[in-house]
C-alpha positions in Angstrom: 103.8 115.9 110.2 102.5 117.8 113.3 104.6 115.5 115.6 107.7 116.1 113.5 107.1 119.9 113.7 106.7 119.6 117.5 110.0 117.7 117.8 111.8 120.4 115.7 110.2 123.2 117.8 111.2 121.6 121.1 114.8 121.1 119.7 115.0 124.8 118.7 114.0 125.8 122.2 116.7 123.5 123.6 114.2 121.0 125.0 115.2 117.9 123.1 112.4 115.4 123.7 112.1 111.7 123.0 109.5 110.8 120.3 107.7 108.6 122.9 107.0 111.7 125.0 105.6 113.5 121.9 103.4 110.5 121.0 102.1 110.5 124.6 101.5 114.2 124.5 99.4 113.9 121.3 97.7 110.7 122.4 99.2 108.7 119.5 99.6 104.9 119.8 102.7 103.8 117.9 100.9 100.5 117.0 98.3 102.5 115.2 101.0 104.2 113.1 102.4 100.8 112.2 98.9 99.6 111.0 98.3 102.8 108.9 101.7 103.0 107.2 102.9 100.2 105.1 105.3 99.3 102.3 104.3 97.2 99.4 105.5 95.9 96.1 103.0 95.9 93.3 102.4 93.3 90.6 105.0 95.0 88.4 107.6 94.9 91.2 107.5 98.6 91.9 108.0 99.7 95.6 105.1 101.6 97.1 104.5 103.4 100.4 100.9 103.7 101.6 99.4 105.8 104.4 96.0 104.2 105.0 94.5 104.2 101.6 96.6 107.0 100.2 99.6 106.2 98.0 102.6 108.3 99.0 105.3 107.0 96.7 
C-alpha cells in the first residue's frame, strides 16, 4: 500500500516513476512479494487470495 501511494504521489508531482525504481527505493525484492502473495482454490472450489497467512478475499 505504501508503494502504491508513493507511485500516486510521484505521478501527481509529474514524476512518473517505474515500479522497479520504487521497489529499489524501499528495498523491496519482487521475488519476496511473489512468495508472500498467493492465489488458491479451497476444497469447495472457492477462489482465495492470501498475503502471508492473512486471507484477503
